[in-house]
N, C-alpha and C positions, 0 to 999 in steps of 0.2 A: 510710510505704510501701516496703517497698523496692526498697536497691539492687547486694545481691549478685547476682552474673553465676550463682553455679547457684541462684537461685530463680526464674523462665526460661532455660529453650536450647534450640539451634534446635535440636537432636536431638528434642523433646520434639515439634516440631509435624514431622506424617508426609505421609503423601495431595498427590497428583499435582495440580501448580502451579494444572491448573484449576480443581480440587476447591476451593481450597484460595483462589481467584480466589473462590467462592462463598462459604465457608464463611463469611472473613474480611472480603474488603475489595471483595464487593457491598452490608456491611449497614453499614460504613462512609465509604467512599465514593464507592464508587458507587449506588446511591441516595437518600444526596440529590443526586450532581448530574444525573440521570437527573431527580430529578421538576422539580427548574427548568428542566433543560430540555423539557418536558413541559408545562409552563406558561409555557413562553415558545413555547411550539407553537400549546398554543390548541388541539389537534385536537376535529376534532367527530364527534357515530357519524356513523359510513359511509361512514368517508375508508378510502384506501386508501394503506398504511406503510411506506415500507423504512428500518429500519434496517441502519445501515454501522454496520462492526468492534463487531457487538454481542457479544461477548464471552458469557457464556454469556446476556443475556437479559437483565439487568436493566428494559434501558429496551421492551426489546420487549414481551416480559410486560408495562408500565403501561404505551404502548399501544395494546397489544393492549385490555384495560379500560376504557384510555377510549372508541376507539368503537363498542367493539360487538361485539355478533353477526353485526351487520349489515355490518362495512371487515370488512380484510383489512391482512392484518402477514402483513412477509417480513422476515422477518434475516440476513445475511450477513457473515459470518465469515473471518479465513484459513486459523487454529487448527481441523483440524476434529479437538478434547481439547477448546475451551471447543464452541463448537457437541457436543459429546456430554450432556456440563452439561447446556447450553441446551435439551434434545429430555427430559431426564429432569424437569425440573419443571416442575410443576403451571401451569397459567395458565388464564385464567378468558377472555370476551369473548369478541369472532374471533380465526377458526382462526390459526395462527401456520405461518408456509412457512421453515425455514430450508437456508441460502443457503452453501455453503464456495465463495469467491474470493478474490479481491483492490477494489478498491476502485476499480486504474482499468482490472479489466473484471470489466466487470455481468453477470451471465449474463443481462437479467429484458429485457422490450422497452423500447424509449422511447414514453414517453407512457404507463407502463400506472404511475403513482400519485405520490398530490396532495401529499404528503408526502417528505421524508425526513430522521430522523433520524439523529447520528449524537454518542457523550455519548464525549469521550477516549479516544482513535479516531484524530484527522483529523494532528495530528501525529508516525505514526507510521510513516504513510503517506510509504511514496520518491519518490514525482508527486503530491503533490496537490493540483494541477492540470489534471492528468487524472486524480482519482480526480472532482475536482472540475467537470468535466466534462458527466460522468458519469453520477453527481445530478445533473444539469440536463437529459440524455437522457432519465431514465429515469422520469418528472415532466411529469408534464400540465402543456397552456396553463392561464392562472392558478395554479402547485400551487406549494407553501415547502419550502424552504426552514430546518430551527435545528441548530445545531451547538453542541453544549458543552465547548471546553479546559482550560483550567486555568493561571498562572500571575501578576504571575510566582513566584517560585520560596519560598511561605514560609519563615519563619527556621529551623523545627525539620524541614524537606526539606532545605538548607543543610547546619545541622550534619548530617545523614545525609549527601548526597552526603559529604562531609568526610571523617568517620570511612575509608565506601566507597574513596572513593580510599586518604586511610593506612593500612585495611592490609588491603583487595584487590586488585584494581588499576586499571586510571583507569577503562580499558572498564568495571564498575562505576558508575562514579561518573560516568557519561557519561551513562549506562541513562536516570538523575538526568532531565542535564542535558535528556533530549529530554524525558523528561515535564511539560516545563514553560515547550517553543521556544515555545509556539506562543500569544500571551495579548495584539503587538501592535493596536491596529485599523489601522491604519495598510495590516499590513500578509497581516489577514486578510482588512480588507479586496477590498484588489487583487488574491487572491488569488480570494469569491470572485465582482468583478467580470470578470474577466479569462473567466469560464468562463461571460462573459452572462447570469448574473442580474442583477438588480436595485432596490434598492431595501435595498441593506442596508446593517443597521443590527449595530452594536459595542457589547453593553454589557456589563458587568460586577460583579457580583454579592455580597456577599461574605457564606463561608459559612462556620459555625463547625462542624466533626471532629470527633469529641469516642470518644477510644482509651483502650482501659481500662487500658492502663502502661507506661509509657514501654519496656518490654518486652516487651508483647507486642502494641506496635505495631513496634516490631527486627522482631522477628519471623515477626508474621504478613505484617505486609504484603513481608518476604524476599520469604516459601515465599510471596508468590501472585502473585511478578513475576517473571521473566528471572533476577535478583537470586537464586532461591536454586542455579545449576551452580554460580556465580561460589562464589558463600559457600561453597561446600560443601567447596570447593580449601584451599580453607587452612587451618589442623590449630587443635584448640580453644583453645587458648594464644591466637591469634590473633585466634579469634571470641568472646572475652572475651573481650580488648580489645577491641574493634568494639563489646557491649555496654557495656562502661565505660563508652569517654568521652560516645557517646548520652545512654543511661541519664545521665552526668554533665551533660551539655549540652539533655536536658531538662526538668530536676529543673523548675530558672522553670519554666515551659508546665505545668505538671503541679494538677489542682484537686481536691485533695475526692477522691481517689483513681487520677481520673482525668487522661486528655492531651487539650489539647482544644490544637488549632491553627487560626487563622486560614487562610483559603484563601479565593481570588477563579472561581468560575464569568465567564469571558467563555463570552456566548452572541448566537454569530453567527447574524443570520436571512435572512432573503431571496427579492424573488420572482423567477417563472419571466418 
């Protein structure tokens, strides 16, 4: 494995954050979490599904396949660029409607869905209590909620967080902390039950995420997230130092040329 700071570089990765999210984040992180979430949700053919903070739509499309042509599926995201990519990716099964909106104010009718899903998004919502009340509002009687979050911070991501703090700026490291900020069962149970849900259950499942290598992991992750703008503001020497630290720190997690990271998907399920 090469540890050269010039073999893979920040500038090698172009495209928009939304394009990069679909190209790099979804296959390595988004898809494994989406699969775990959908397995927990147990979708049935013909159901009406809502995906909150859908991003480029990996959960939304998989849900459409599972409920089939007799079902209906909608995806909601605050980011128009993410939704533009979501609309461009082919899907099968149920037809999908896409909505640009916040999780705290859904432009959808009361009781209009059987299942509400959200993967790796709730931790970023400013008012989680309001968002969960909205999810409860749009669910039909005997409806179901399934949310996937992640945490605590896996050691490789802690290494990345420390390097970002050292070479970029505190706000970059703070983004990493938010990613892994919503995983404590007591907090999740309190939020979900406080929004009026019943039968709340929180459980964790271990996943192994596989990346092509530390350099690729670093720059693909950066370019798929808001970190790209912050890293673009430092000079080449700073980016080389950032990469060098991350590559050295992640060396022990590399097996047969790939970077394997163990993470916990935290699955919260509930009923109306």
